[in-house]
C-alpha positions as CSV (number, residue, x, y, z in Angstrom):
1,M,0.0,0.0,0.0
2,N,1.2,3.5,-0.6
3,I,1.4,6.2,2.1
4,L,-2.0,7.8,1.2
5,A,-3.7,4.4,1.6
6,W,-2.1,3.9,5.0
7,I,-3.2,7.4,6.1
8,L,-6.8,6.7,4.9
9,V,-6.9,3.3,6.6
10,G,-5.4,4.8,9.7
11,L,-8.0,7.6,9.8
12,I,-11.0,5.3,9.3
13,A,-9.6,2.7,11.7
14,G,-8.7,5.3,14.3
15,L,-12.2,6.9,14.1
16,L,-13.8,3.5,14.5
17,A,-11.5,2.5,17.4
18,R,-12.1,5.8,19.2
19,W,-15.8,5.4,18.8
20,I,-15.7,1.8,20.2
21,V,-13.4,2.7,23.2
22,K,-15.1,6.0,23.8
23,D,-11.8,7.9,23.7
24,D,-12.4,11.6,24.3
25,R,-9.1,12.9,22.9
26,S,-9.4,14.8,19.7
27,G,-7.3,15.7,16.7
28,C,-6.8,14.4,13.2
29,I,-3.1,13.5,13.6
30,Y,-3.9,11.7,16.9
31,T,-6.6,9.7,15.2
32,V,-4.4,8.8,12.2
33,A,-1.5,7.8,14.4
34,I,-3.7,5.5,16.5
35,G,-5.1,4.0,13.3
36,V,-1.8,3.5,11.6
37,L,-0.2,2.0,14.8
38,G,-3.3,-0.1,15.2
39,A,-2.8,-1.4,11.6
40,L,0.7,-2.3,12.4
41,I,-0.3,-4.1,15.6
42,G,-3.3,-5.8,14.1
43,G,-1.4,-6.9,11.0
44,A,1.4,-8.3,13.1
45,L,-1.0,-10.2,15.3
46,V,-2.9,-11.7,12.3
47,H,0.4,-12.5,10.6
48,A,1.7,-14.2,13.8
49,S,-1.4,-16.3,14.0
50,G,-0.8,-17.7,10.5
51,G,-3.0,-15.4,8.6
52,E,-2.2,-12.8,5.9
53,G,-1.4,-9.3,7.3
54,I,-2.6,-6.0,5.8
55,N,-1.6,-5.9,2.1
56,D,-4.3,-3.9,0.3
57,F,-7.2,-1.5,0.9
58,S,-10.2,-3.6,1.8
59,L,-12.8,-4.1,4.5
60,R,-10.7,-6.8,6.0
61,S,-7.7,-4.5,6.3
62,L,-9.9,-1.8,7.9
63,L,-11.2,-4.3,10.5
64,V,-7.8,-5.7,11.3
65,A,-6.5,-2.1,11.7
66,A,-9.5,-1.1,13.9
67,L,-8.9,-4.2,16.1
68,G,-5.3,-3.3,16.5
69,A,-6.2,0.3,17.3
70,V,-8.8,-0.8,19.9
71,L,-6.2,-2.9,21.6
72,L,-3.8,0.0,21.5
73,L,-6.3,2.4,23.1
74,L,-7.2,-0.1,25.7
75,V,-3.5,-0.5,26.7
76,L,-3.1,3.3,26.7
77,K,-6.2,3.6,29.0
78,A,-4.8,0.9,31.3
79,I,-1.4,2.6,31.6
80,G,-3.0,6.0,32.1
81,G,-5.2,4.8,35.0
82,R,-8.4,6.2,36.1
83,K,-9.1,9.9,36.4
84,R,-9.7,11.1,39.9
85,L,-13.0,12.8,40.5
86,G,-12.6,15.7,42.8
87,R,-10.3,15.9,45.8
């Protein structure tokens, strides 16, 4: 895939993942970064399990990227901990 396809997949996957996880951070660059990193994570996990990673622009690629992005956001939330309400 070329760079524009990775950015488009990253944007769509990032938006989908942020909607699923209910992430309240905003920004286009943040969303694309989450999506592209999610695509790398999801592709690596699928490849490690014996499947074919992300090779083209398809619905399967978007779902794999979104799954990786959801996992990334869940890990980031776990590392960040809970927000304290009041003091």
